[in-house]
N, CA, C and O atoms as a GROMACS GRO file, in nm:
protein
  452
    1MET      N    1  10.419  10.811  11.098
    1MET     CA    2  10.293  10.879  11.169
    1MET      C    3  10.189  10.837  11.028
    1MET      O    4  10.186  10.822  10.906
    2TYR      N    5  10.144  10.834  11.103
    2TYR     CA    6   9.962  10.756  10.966
    2TYR      C    7   9.915  10.895  10.958
    2TYR      O    8   9.937  10.970  11.052
    3VAL      N    9   9.846  10.940  10.841
    3VAL     CA   10   9.837  11.020  10.802
    3VAL      C   11   9.721  10.960  10.688
    3VAL      O   12   9.723  10.880  10.594
    4GLU      N   13   9.580  11.083  10.782
    4GLU     CA   14   9.425  11.065  10.703
    4GLU      C   15   9.406  11.028  10.568
    4GLU      O   16   9.385  10.933  10.493
    5ASP      N   17   9.428  11.176  10.574
    5ASP     CA   18   9.407  11.211  10.437
    5ASP      C   19   9.526  11.183  10.274
    5ASP      O   20   9.640  11.219  10.244
    6PHE      N   21   9.408  11.093  10.202
    6PHE     CA   22   9.551  11.020  10.121
    6PHE      C   23   9.598  11.186  10.058
    6PHE      O   24   9.698  11.239  10.107
    7GLU      N   25   9.526  11.251   9.958
    7GLU     CA   26   9.592  11.339   9.898
    7GLU      C   27   9.712  11.428  10.007
    7GLU      O   28   9.808  11.503   9.990
    8ALA      N   29   9.664  11.387  10.086
    8ALA     CA   30   9.835  11.495  10.237
    8ALA      C   31   9.905  11.423  10.203
    8ALA      O   32  10.008  11.442  10.137
    9PHE      N   33   9.833  11.272  10.266
    9PHE     CA   34  10.013  11.147  10.238
    9PHE      C   35  10.065  11.202  10.101
    9PHE      O   36  10.136  11.299  10.071
   10TYR      N   37  10.002  11.103  10.029
   10TYR     CA   38  10.053  11.165   9.844
   10TYR      C   39  10.160  11.284   9.854
   10TYR      O   40  10.279  11.254   9.846
   11GLU      N   41  10.135  11.377   9.865
   11GLU     CA   42  10.215  11.495   9.822
   11GLU      C   43  10.329  11.456   9.931
   11GLU      O   44  10.434  11.408   9.887
   12GLN      N   45  10.316  11.470  10.038
   12GLN     CA   46  10.430  11.435  10.124
   12GLN      C   47  10.526  11.330  10.143
   12GLN      O   48  10.639  11.338  10.190
   13ALA      N   49  10.439  11.195  10.083
   13ALA     CA   50  10.532  11.091  10.050
   13ALA      C   51  10.652  11.150   9.881
   13ALA      O   52  10.759  11.097   9.851
   14VAL      N   53  10.569  11.293   9.787
   14VAL     CA   54  10.602  11.298   9.721
   14VAL      C   55  10.749  11.346   9.700
   14VAL      O   56  10.840  11.316   9.623
   15GLU      N   57  10.734  11.440   9.809
   15GLU     CA   58  10.816  11.563   9.880
   15GLU      C   59  10.937  11.468   9.950
   15GLU      O   60  11.058  11.475   9.928
   16LEU      N   61  10.897  11.416  10.002
   16LEU     CA   62  10.971  11.309  10.105
   16LEU      C   63  11.087  11.250  10.033
   16LEU      O   64  11.198  11.248  10.088
   17TYR      N   65  11.066  11.197   9.901
   17TYR     CA   66  11.133  11.108   9.805
   17TYR      C   67  11.240  11.256   9.755
   17TYR      O   68  11.362  11.257   9.763
   18LYS      N   69  11.171  11.348   9.716
   18LYS     CA   70  11.240  11.460   9.631
   18LYS      C   71  11.357  11.475   9.696
   18LYS      O   72  11.466  11.484   9.638
   19ALA      N   73  11.334  11.480   9.870
   19ALA     CA   74  11.433  11.562   9.915
   19ALA      C   75  11.525  11.439   9.949
   19ALA      O   76  11.624  11.503   9.914
   20ARG      N   77  11.587  11.301   9.992
   20ARG     CA   78  11.656  11.172   9.997
   20ARG      C   79  11.580  11.103   9.875
   20ARG      O   80  11.471  11.051   9.895
   21PRO      N   81  11.644  11.104   9.739
   21PRO     CA   82  11.556  10.973   9.637
   21PRO      C   83  11.630  10.828   9.735
   21PRO      O   84  11.549  10.753   9.790
   22ILE      N   85  11.819  10.792   9.754
   22ILE     CA   86  11.850  10.725   9.776
   22ILE      C   87  11.829  10.680   9.844
   22ILE      O   88  11.873  10.566   9.831
   23GLU      N   89  11.765  10.696   9.959
   23GLU     CA   90  11.714  10.666  10.096
   23GLU      C   91  11.586  10.586  10.141
   23GLU      O   92  11.565  10.491  10.217
   24THR      N   93  11.494  10.687  10.041
   24THR     CA   94  11.352  10.658  10.062
   24THR      C   95  11.310  10.529   9.984
   24THR      O   96  11.349  10.482   9.877
   25ARG      N   97  11.201  10.479  10.089
   25ARG     CA   98  11.184  10.354  10.050
   25ARG      C   99  11.003  10.352  10.033
   25ARG      O  100  10.957  10.443  10.102
   26TYR      N  101  10.909  10.287   9.972
   26TYR     CA  102  10.827  10.280   9.940
   26TYR      C  103  10.775  10.107   9.935
   26TYR      O  104  10.824  10.026   9.856
   27THR      N  105  10.623  10.060  10.075
   27THR     CA  106  10.655   9.971  10.069
   27THR      C  107  10.529   9.938  10.057
   27THR      O  108  10.469  10.040  10.023
   28ILE      N  109  10.410   9.795  10.073
   28ILE     CA  110  10.247   9.851  10.030
   28ILE      C  111  10.249   9.694  10.132
   28ILE      O  112  10.294   9.590  10.083
   29LYS      N  113  10.202   9.697  10.252
   29LYS     CA  114  10.166   9.554  10.334
   29LYS      C  115   9.971   9.526  10.330
   29LYS      O  116   9.878   9.606  10.339
   30PHE      N  117   9.976   9.405  10.316
   30PHE     CA  118   9.811   9.409  10.363
   30PHE      C  119   9.768   9.293  10.448
   30PHE      O  120   9.773   9.171  10.433
   31ARG      N  121   9.729   9.366  10.537
   31ARG     CA  122   9.688   9.258  10.627
   31ARG      C  123   9.556   9.205  10.631
   31ARG      O  124   9.461   9.277  10.663
   32HIS      N  125   9.539   9.058  10.595
   32HIS     CA  126   9.401   9.009  10.568
   32HIS      C  127   9.357   8.962  10.667
   32HIS      O  128   9.249   8.919  10.627
   33LYS      N  129   9.366   8.935  10.795
   33LYS     CA  130   9.337   8.939  10.919
   33LYS      C  131   9.190   9.089  10.940
   33LYS      O  132   9.072   9.093  10.974
   34GLU      N  133   9.264   9.158  10.908
   34GLU     CA  134   9.246   9.304  10.957
   34GLU      C  135   9.162   9.297  10.846
   34GLU      O  136   9.050   9.254  10.874
   35GLY      N  137   9.182   9.330  10.710
   35GLY     CA  138   9.072   9.364  10.545
   35GLY      C  139   9.152   9.491  10.509
   35GLY      O  140   9.110   9.569  10.423
   36LYS      N  141   9.294   9.515  10.590
   36LYS     CA  142   9.355   9.691  10.550
   36LYS      C  143   9.474   9.643  10.466
   36LYS      O  144   9.522   9.529  10.458
   37VAL      N  145   9.515   9.768  10.398
   37VAL     CA  146   9.649   9.788  10.347
   37VAL      C  147   9.677   9.921  10.429
   37VAL      O  148   9.607  10.007  10.482
   38VAL      N  149   9.785   9.902  10.417
   38VAL     CA  150   9.912   9.996  10.498
   38VAL      C  151  10.008  10.037  10.366
   38VAL      O  152  10.049   9.936  10.309
   39LEU      N  153  10.051  10.156  10.308
   39LEU     CA  154  10.076  10.246  10.280
   39LEU      C  155  10.199  10.262  10.309
   39LEU      O  156  10.169  10.265  10.428
   40LYS      N  157  10.375  10.283  10.312
   40LYS     CA  158  10.438  10.280  10.399
   40LYS      C  159  10.531  10.362  10.286
   40LYS      O  160  10.564  10.335  10.170
   41VAL      N  161  10.566  10.502  10.395
   41VAL     CA  162  10.699  10.554  10.264
   41VAL      C  163  10.839  10.639  10.392
   41VAL      O  164  10.845  10.738  10.466
   42THR      N  165  10.908  10.550  10.362
   42THR     CA  166  10.997  10.558  10.531
   42THR      C  167  11.114  10.700  10.445
   42THR      O  168  11.045  10.769  10.370
   43ASP      N  169  11.213  10.728  10.448
   43ASP     CA  170  11.383  10.713  10.459
   43ASP      C  171  11.417  10.673  10.602
   43ASP      O  172  11.540  10.664  10.606
   44ASP      N  173  11.403  10.665  10.636
   44ASP     CA  174  11.454  10.567  10.775
   44ASP      C  175  11.466  10.730  10.910
   44ASP      O  176  11.508  10.706  11.024
   45ARG      N  177  11.423  10.878  10.870
   45ARG     CA  178  11.424  11.018  10.953
   45ARG      C  179  11.264  11.008  10.992
   45ARG      O  180  11.222  11.022  11.107
   46THR      N  181  11.178  10.981  10.869
   46THR     CA  182  11.066  11.046  10.859
   46THR      C  183  10.988  10.891  10.828
   46THR      O  184  11.034  10.786  10.783
   47CYS      N  185  10.879  10.921  10.863
   47CYS     CA  186  10.769  10.757  10.824
   47CYS      C  187  10.688  10.835  10.823
   47CYS      O  188  10.644  10.916  10.906
   48LEU      N  189  10.658  10.801  10.692
   48LEU     CA  190  10.458  10.869  10.697
   48LEU      C  191  10.362  10.715  10.612
   48LEU      O  192  10.397  10.678  10.500
   49LYS      N  193  10.268  10.657  10.673
   49LYS     CA  194  10.196  10.576  10.676
   49LYS      C  195  10.042  10.594  10.640
   49LYS      O  196   9.980  10.656  10.727
   50TYR      N  197   9.938  10.538  10.486
   50TYR     CA  198   9.845  10.564  10.507
   50TYR      C  199   9.770  10.406  10.513
   50TYR      O  200   9.794  10.297  10.462
   51LYS      N  201   9.691  10.449  10.586
   51LYS     CA  202   9.562  10.288  10.583
   51LYS      C  203   9.460  10.316  10.597
   51LYS      O  204   9.398  10.395  10.669
   52THR      N  205   9.423  10.196  10.468
   52THR     CA  206   9.270  10.229  10.501
   52THR      C  207   9.174  10.017  10.442
   52THR      O  208   9.253   9.940  10.386
   53ASP      N  209   9.102   9.991  10.454
   53ASP     CA  210   8.969   9.894  10.429
   53ASP      C  211   8.884   9.952  10.350
   53ASP      O  212   8.787   9.880  10.330
   54GLN      N  213   8.878  10.096  10.272
   54GLN     CA  214   8.825  10.081  10.147
   54GLN      C  215   8.829  10.018   9.978
   54GLN      O  216   8.893  10.060   9.881
   55GLN      N  217   8.780   9.958   9.984
   55GLN     CA  218   8.744   9.858   9.844
   55GLN      C  219   8.816  10.009   9.742
   55GLN      O  220   8.922   9.984   9.685
   56VAL      N  221   8.771  10.120   9.729
   56VAL     CA  222   8.731  10.227   9.647
   56VAL      C  223   8.895  10.332   9.662
   56VAL      O  224   8.905  10.439   9.602
   57ASP      N  225   9.015  10.270   9.756
   57ASP     CA  226   9.098  10.306   9.759
   57ASP      C  227   9.226  10.292   9.668
   57ASP      O  228   9.320  10.355   9.620
   58LEU      N  229   9.165  10.162   9.675
   58LEU     CA  230   9.236  10.071   9.566
   58LEU      C  231   9.323  10.190   9.432
   58LEU      O  232   9.441  10.214   9.409
   59ARG      N  233   9.190  10.241   9.369
   59ARG     CA  234   9.247  10.357   9.250
   59ARG      C  235   9.343  10.464   9.281
   59ARG      O  236   9.424  10.507   9.199
   60LYS      N  237   9.327  10.518   9.441
   60LYS     CA  238   9.430  10.606   9.487
   60LYS      C  239   9.632  10.474   9.536
   60LYS      O  240   9.751  10.504   9.539
   61ILE      N  241   9.570  10.366   9.558
   61ILE     CA  242   9.680  10.341   9.576
   61ILE      C  243   9.753  10.268   9.438
   61ILE      O  244   9.874  10.244   9.448
   62GLU      N  245   9.709  10.246   9.358
   62GLU     CA  246   9.723  10.202   9.217
   62GLU      C  247   9.802  10.366   9.160
   62GLU      O  248   9.921  10.365   9.127
   63ARG      N  249   9.726  10.484   9.156
   63ARG     CA  250   9.775  10.624   9.103
   63ARG      C  251   9.944  10.643   9.190
   63ARG      O  252  10.050  10.662   9.131
   64ILE      N  253   9.928  10.630   9.344
   64ILE     CA  254  10.033  10.670   9.438
   64ILE      C  255  10.175  10.539   9.367
   64ILE      O  256  10.275  10.581   9.310
   65THR      N  257  10.154  10.424   9.384
   65THR     CA  258  10.267  10.301   9.287
   65THR      C  259  10.294  10.362   9.146
   65THR      O  260  10.408  10.390   9.108
   66SER      N  261  10.181  10.380   9.072
   66SER     CA  262  10.206  10.409   8.968
   66SER      C  263  10.315  10.545   8.942
   66SER      O  264  10.359  10.576   8.831
   67ILE      N  265  10.340  10.603   9.048
   67ILE     CA  266  10.414  10.719   9.049
   67ILE      C  267  10.516  10.678   9.140
   67ILE      O  268  10.589  10.778   9.144
   68PHE      N  269  10.567  10.587   9.220
   68PHE     CA  270  10.685  10.592   9.254
   68PHE      C  271  10.735  10.512   9.209
   68PHE      O  272  10.828  10.558   9.142
   69PHE      N  273  10.730  10.381   9.203
   69PHE     CA  274  10.757  10.326   9.058
   69PHE      C  275  10.917  10.382   8.929
   69PHE      O  276  11.013  10.317   8.890
   70PRO      N  277  10.887  10.481   8.911
   70PRO     CA  278  10.918  10.559   8.820
   70PRO      C  279  11.058  10.612   8.864
   70PRO      O  280  11.175  10.578   8.846
   71LEU      N  281  10.975  10.733   8.944
   71LEU     CA  282  11.061  10.806   9.023
   71LEU      C  283  11.177  10.700   9.098
   71LEU      O  284  11.295  10.732   9.086
   72MET      N  285  11.158  10.627   9.144
   72MET     CA  286  11.226  10.488   9.208
   72MET      C  287  11.398  10.447   9.115
   72MET      O  288  11.519  10.454   9.135
   73ALA      N  289  11.276  10.395   8.985
   73ALA     CA  290  11.382  10.339   8.828
   73ALA      C  291  11.442  10.446   8.777
   73ALA      O  292  11.537  10.423   8.702
   74CYS      N  293  11.420  10.533   8.791
   74CYS     CA  294  11.497  10.642   8.655
   74CYS      C  295  11.488  10.787   8.713
   74CYS      O  296  11.537  10.870   8.637
   75GLY      N  297  11.425  10.850   8.862
   75GLY     CA  298  11.417  10.920   8.876
   75GLY      C  299  11.370  11.054   8.853
   75GLY      O  300  11.408  11.155   8.913
   76ASP      N  301  11.264  11.046   8.739
   76ASP     CA  302  11.188  11.086   8.672
   76ASP      C  303  11.012  11.069   8.718
   76ASP      O  304  10.991  10.960   8.771
   77LEU      N  305  10.899  11.150   8.707
   77LEU     CA  306  10.770  11.131   8.719
   77LEU      C  307  10.735  11.092   8.559
   77LEU      O  308  10.783  11.151   8.462
   78PRO      N  309  10.661  11.005   8.554
   78PRO     CA  310  10.584  10.944   8.426
   78PRO      C  311  10.472  11.045   8.383
   78PRO      O  312  10.376  11.079   8.452
   79PRO      N  313  10.514  11.098   8.215
   79PRO     CA  314  10.428  11.231   8.161
   79PRO      C  315  10.282  11.195   8.161
   79PRO      O  316  10.242  11.083   8.129
   80GLU      N  317  10.212  11.284   8.194
   80GLU     CA  318  10.103  11.270   8.272
   80GLU      C  319  10.014  11.256   8.095
   80GLU      O  320  10.064  11.242   7.983
   81GLY      N  321   9.871  11.266   8.139
   81GLY     CA  322   9.776  11.275   7.995
   81GLY      C  323   9.773  11.111   7.920
   81GLY      O  324   9.832  11.004   7.937
   82ALA      N  325   9.677  11.161   7.838
   82ALA     CA  326   9.672  11.046   7.747
   82ALA      C  327   9.802  11.012   7.645
   82ALA      O  328   9.800  10.920   7.562
   83GLU      N  329   9.926  11.111   7.670
   83GLU     CA  330   9.988  11.092   7.619
   83GLU      C  331  10.080  10.933   7.701
   83GLU      O  332  10.137  10.833   7.656
   84ALA      N  333  10.056  10.974   7.806
   84ALA     CA  334  10.127  10.817   7.906
   84ALA      C  335  10.069  10.743   7.852
   84ALA      O  336  10.138  10.642   7.842
   85GLY      N  337   9.992  10.732   7.816
   85GLY     CA  338   9.874  10.610   7.791
   85GLY      C  339   9.878  10.536   7.663
   85GLY      O  340   9.861  10.416   7.644
   86GLN      N  341   9.908  10.639   7.570
   86GLN     CA  342   9.978  10.572   7.432
   86GLN      C  343  10.115  10.567   7.477
   86GLN      O  344  10.147  10.466   7.539
   87ALA      N  345  10.181  10.635   7.464
   87ALA     CA  346  10.353  10.578   7.530
   87ALA      C  347  10.360  10.451   7.571
   87ALA      O  348  10.436  10.365   7.526
   88GLY      N  349  10.254  10.434   7.681
   88GLY     CA  350  10.323  10.308   7.756
   88GLY      C  351  10.241  10.147   7.638
   88GLY      O  352  10.278  10.031   7.623
   89GLN      N  353  10.131  10.221   7.586
   89GLN     CA  354  10.084  10.101   7.474
   89GLN      C  355  10.207  10.070   7.381
   89GLN      O  356  10.249   9.956   7.364
   90GLN      N  357  10.272  10.201   7.311
   90GLN     CA  358  10.357  10.174   7.225
   90GLN      C  359  10.528  10.089   7.265
   90GLN      O  360  10.622  10.046   7.200
   91GLN      N  361  10.488  10.102   7.418
   91GLN     CA  362  10.660  10.033   7.430
   91GLN      C  363  10.584   9.903   7.466
   91GLN      O  364  10.671   9.817   7.453
   92ALA      N  365  10.475   9.845   7.502
   92ALA     CA  366  10.441   9.769   7.525
   92ALA      C  367  10.486   9.706   7.397
   92ALA      O  368  10.586   9.635   7.390
   93ALA      N  369  10.394   9.738   7.275
   93ALA     CA  370  10.404   9.665   7.114
   93ALA      C  371  10.550   9.672   7.077
   93ALA      O  372  10.583   9.628   6.967
   94ALA      N  373  10.619   9.711   7.140
   94ALA     CA  374  10.742   9.711   7.068
   94ALA      C  375  10.845   9.656   7.071
   94ALA      O  376  10.924   9.657   6.976
   95PRO      N  377  10.869   9.579   7.218
   95PRO     CA  378  10.906   9.458   7.230
   95PRO      C  379  10.846   9.296   7.182
   95PRO      O  380  10.898   9.188   7.208
   96ALA      N  381  10.749   9.314   7.122
   96ALA     CA  382  10.679   9.174   7.085
   96ALA      C  383  10.680   9.143   6.975
   96ALA      O  384  10.659   9.031   6.929
   97ARG      N  385  10.706   9.251   6.914
   97ARG     CA  386  10.738   9.310   6.675
   97ARG      C  387  10.858   9.296   6.733
   97ARG      O  388  10.906   9.195   6.682
   98GLY      N  389  10.958   9.353   6.834
   98GLY     CA  390  11.102   9.348   6.829
   98GLY      C  391  11.137   9.204   6.834
   98GLY      O  392  11.242   9.167   6.782
   99ALA      N  393  11.054   9.115   6.895
   99ALA     CA  394  11.102   8.972   6.936
   99ALA      C  395  11.103   8.885   6.808
   99ALA      O  396  11.194   8.824   6.751
  100ALA      N  397  10.977   8.897   6.782
  100ALA     CA  398  10.940   8.851   6.639
  100ALA      C  399  11.016   8.844   6.511
  100ALA      O  400  11.014   8.760   6.420
  101GLN      N  401  11.102   8.986   6.531
  101GLN     CA  402  11.193   8.993   6.432
  101GLN      C  403  11.350   9.015   6.479
  101GLN      O  404  11.433   9.098   6.443
  102ALA      N  405  11.356   8.913   6.569
  102ALA     CA  406  11.488   8.978   6.590
  102ALA      C  407  11.581   8.928   6.469
  102ALA      O  408  11.542   8.825   6.416
  103PRO      N  409  11.675   8.974   6.428
  103PRO     CA  410  11.766   8.900   6.377
  103PRO      C  411  11.855   8.766   6.510
  103PRO      O  412  11.869   8.756   6.632
  104GLY      N  413  11.906   8.661   6.345
  104GLY     CA  414  12.023   8.531   6.428
  104GLY      C  415  11.824   8.462   6.519
  104GLY      O  416  11.844   8.381   6.610
  105SER      N  417  11.702   8.488   6.498
  105SER     CA  418  11.615   8.386   6.493
  105SER      C  419  11.588   8.260   6.464
  105SER      O  420  11.570   8.149   6.513
  106ALA      N  421  11.592   8.339   6.338
  106ALA     CA  422  11.616   8.200   6.207
  106ALA      C  423  11.690   8.093   6.214
  106ALA      O  424  11.798   8.111   6.270
  107LYS      N  425  11.671   7.997   6.180
  107LYS     CA  426  11.793   7.901   6.152
  107LYS      C  427  11.875   7.937   6.081
  107LYS      O  428  11.855   8.010   5.984
  108LYS      N  429  12.011   7.879   6.128
  108LYS     CA  430  12.126   7.899   6.069
  108LYS      C  431  12.147   7.747   5.975
  108LYS      O  432  12.107   7.639   6.018
  109PRO      N  433  12.221   7.766   5.836
  109PRO     CA  434  12.216   7.620   5.820
  109PRO      C  435  12.401   7.548   5.878
  109PRO      O  436  12.515   7.593   5.887
  110ARG      N  437  12.343   7.441   5.899
  110ARG     CA  438  12.505   7.409   5.982
  110ARG      C  439  12.575   7.353   5.862
  110ARG      O  440  12.539   7.303   5.756
  111ARG      N  441  12.711   7.387   5.934
  111ARG     CA  442  12.855   7.357   5.869
  111ARG      C  443  12.888   7.200   5.848
  111ARG      O  444  12.869   7.127   5.944
  112ARG      N  445  12.930   7.152   5.742
  112ARG     CA  446  12.941   7.034   5.786
  112ARG      C  447  13.166   7.044   5.699
  112ARG      O  448  13.245   7.103   5.625
  113GLY      N  449  13.137   6.917   5.808
  113GLY     CA  450  13.317   6.887   5.778
  113GLY      C  451  13.425   6.942   5.779
  113GLY      O  452  13.526   6.879   5.750
   0.00000   0.00000   0.00000
């Protein structure tokens, strides 16, 4: 069923996921010929869809996607507010520093003989 209001779609989609997290799927489909984006959340019993052709709705799509990826990956909602942005920056910077100073990255002397 298509939901007209994004906020209602968002609320229903999160509740659907919380009710049956293992069976729930989230998909994004872009229809180039029509210039529309369709978001779909389903658990094979209930199917929620939201369709838009407005560019301003891309922020909404980004918001729901940033919620569903952590939910489906680890089962928890990401922290909200400025702390979430700082945590994301710290996590992104940490692997880069760690990779540069990784043990065993320097050449070892060759054994001869």
